[in-house]
N, C-alpha and C positions, 0 to 999 in steps of 0.2 A: 416116499411122500417127496423128495424134492426131484425124485424123475419126473412125476406128473406135473409138478410144478414148472418144472423145465419145458416139459412137453406142452403143457398149454400155452407158455410164451411163445414157444416157437410156431403155434400155429397160428397164433394171433399175429406176428410178426409176419408169416406169409401172408395170411390174410390180406393184413394193410397192405403190402406191397404186391398183392394182387390187383387190388382196388385202385392203387396210384398206378399201377402199371395200364388197364384196362382205360382210366380216366386219360391216361395222356395219349393211348393210342384213339380214342373216341375224337378228344381235341384237337390232335394231327390230322385224323380223316376229316374234320369239321372245318378245319383250318383251311385243308387242301381243297375240298369243294369249293370253299367260298372263293379263292384265288380263282379258281377254271372259271366257275361261274362268271366273275369281274370280269375274267380276261376276255371271256365269250362276250358278256355285253360289250365292252369295249370295243370288238371288232366290229360287234353289229351295228355301232352308233359310227363308227369308223365309216364302214360302209354305207351307212345312210348318209353321213357328210358329201360324200363322192358322188352318191346317186343325185343329190342336191345340186352339185356342181356340176354334173354333166348335163343336168337339165337346164340348168342357167346357162351353160355352154350353148344347148340347141336352142334355147331364145334368142340367143345373139345370132344363130348361125340363120334363123327363121329370119329374121328382121335384115341381116346384111343381104341374103338372097332377094328380098323383096324391093331393094333400093337399084334405081336405075344409075345413081351416082352413088359412090362408096361412100360411106359414114365414117370417116376415121375414127370418130371417138369410139364408135361401135365396134371396128376391127381392134383398135387397141386394147377396150377393156375385154373383148374376146381372149387376147393373147395372154393377158395378167391372167385372166382363169384358166387357162391352158398351164401355165406356169404354175399354180395352186393347186391343179389335178396333179402334174406331176412331181411335184413336191410332197402330197400328200400321201402318195403312191409308196415313197419312201421312208415316210417318218415312223416314227416309233408310236407304238398302240399304247396308249398310257392316257392318263385323265388331263394332266398339264399340256400335252401337244394336241389334245382333242379338241380340248377349251379353247386355245388357242386359234386353231381351223374354224371352229365353230363362229368365234366372234369376226373371221376374217370374210367368214361366210354372209353373215348377218350385214356387215359394212357393205360387201359387192350388192346384195340383195337390194341394198337400199340403192346404191348407185345405179343398179340396173333400172329401178323403178322410174329415176330421174330421166336417163339415158334413154328410154323406149320412149317415154312420154315425149322427149324430144325430138325422138326419130319419126314417132307419128306428126308430130308439127311439122317438122322439117318436109317431109311429104306432102302436107297439104299445101304448104307456101311455095313448094318445088311447081307444082302444077301452075298456078299464077304466076309467082315471081321469080321465073329462072333466070331474069336478068341481073337479081341481086342475089345469085348465089353466093358470091363472095362474101359480100358482107356478112348475109345468114351465117355462113360457116365461120366467122370471125367471132361472132354473138356467141355462138355454141363454143368455139372452143374457149373463151372467156368462162364462160357457165360452167364448162366441165373442169376447168383449171381451178375454179373455187371450190367444185366438190368434191376434188380429189386431194386440196389442200385441207378441209374438214374431214377426208378420210384419214388422210394420213394422222390429224392431230387427235381423232378419237382411237386410232388404233393405238398410238404410242402410249395414248392413256392407259390404253386398256393393258399395256405391256407392262407398266410399270405398276399398277395397281396388283397385277400376277406377279409380277418378278422385282418385288420392293428395291433388290440391292443388286440389279442387273442393268447393265449398260443397254443401250437399244438403238436403236438406227430408223432414220427415217429418210424419204427421199431419194431411194437407191436407185442410181440410172446406171446402165453402161453400155457403151457407144464406140465406132470405130474412129481411131485418128491417124492423119495422115502426119508425120511428122518431119518438120523442114531441118536441113542442116542449121540454121538459126536458132531452131529450138522451139521455134512456133510450130503449134498443133491445130491442125482442121479437122474438124469431126466428119465423119464420111459414113454412106450407108453402102459403099462399095468395096464385098469383099478383096478383089483385087487389087485396090487402093491403100487396103489397111494396113498400119505398120506396126499397131498396139491397139489393144483393148484399154480404154479407160474406165476405170469402175469408181464412181463418186457416190456420196451419202453424207447424211449429218449425223453425229453422235448425240443424240437428245439429252438435255440434261436432266440428273437424278442426284439430287442433295443427298443421297443416301448410298452413295458410291464414293470409296475414299479415293480422295485426291492423288496422283502420280501416274506411274507408266502404267498403260494399259495395253490390250492387244485383241484383235478382231482377228477370225477366220475369214477370206475372201476365197469364194469359189465361183470359177466361170467354167461352163459346161459348154462345148460345142456343137453343131447338129449331130456329128457324130459319136455323142456321149462321150468324148474324153475330155477330162480336168485339163484346162490348160497352164502354163506357168509355171511353178514347181513341180506341181503334180506330187506334192510327198504326202505322207499319213500321218496322222496324230490320234493317239488312242486316247479315251473317254472312257472309262470303266469296258463295258462289253461292246461300246460304237467307235468304230473305225472311221474319220474322217479324212477324205482326200481335199487338199486345199490348194490353191493357185500360189496365193500367195498371205504371208502375216502382215497386216495391218497393224505397228506399233506408234502409239502416241502419248502425250503428255496430257492428262485429263485434270483439268482443272475448275471441274463442278460448273461447267458451262457447255453449251451446245458449242459443235467443234463440228468445221465443214474438212472432210478428206477425200483426197483422190489419189487412187494408185492405176500403176501400169501392169497389163499382165499381156505377157508373148506367148505368141501361139507355140503350138506342141513341136517343139522338134525342132522351132525356127523356119518351119514349111507355111505355105499361103495359108492364112485363113479361109476356111468352108463357107459356101455361102448357104444361107439357112437361118433357123432360129437359136439363139443363144440364152443359157438362163443364168442368170450372175443371183448367187446368195451369200448372206454375211452369217457367219456363227459366231455367237459366245461361248466359248468351249462348244460344247454339244449341242447347244439351246441354237436353234435356227432362228434368226432376230429379224430378218427382212430378205424379201425375194423380188425377182424383179426380171424382164426377159427384153431382147431386142433382136433386130433381124438384119442380116447384111442380106445385100442383092448380089 
């Protein structure tokens, strides 16, 4: 009698264990499938953003080729789009990163509508007002500066909403400088005369970030795809970042203007071509820009 009862109990226990095992296996397989589907969808959406950026770049190429006089605003906007494309290629494929690039694309789309409209107007005016070209260019540059200012503010606001406790930067610019013995710095676009690369940006105010010592990683990539400066590595989870310099500063809960200097690779001469400047808050890319040395 007791043996019969024990046998029944053992069968029940084995049955429960089998049900739990099958349930766990089903849940694991289902979770794995959802993860793969999500990653596939993110990869597809990333490619769609890349396609949109490439299409936008082509529109700028077409507009530039139609001009007998080069429109500096179009050229500068085209170079910034190329910098964003290069950055997107090496970015992580996740919701956070994809959302940021989509917001930047939307801002660039608005800017392009304004610039192309200005470009069409400029072509008409050039046929009748060739003698007033300089004056027209000044007005367009002032208008473009205002558009860029709005773009920077909107981008900064979107970043604060997305990363409430993350320091962000705006107004990132890189350029070559000649360093006099007196310490005076003279901006230059000539590679042969450049002594250092100067990187300047503004740390945006964020009341949710605690005051005190903070740091950002500055990365300057030359036309040969070399990381200039220290070219040291730092590890964040599974991501490795090569940086040119660590920008350390005392954050006092207000906007802060910062400039850093980056030397050439092995103290050699700077190469001619396009340079990419990135600023990272740990592993997160918070700002990107580019410039050209001739």
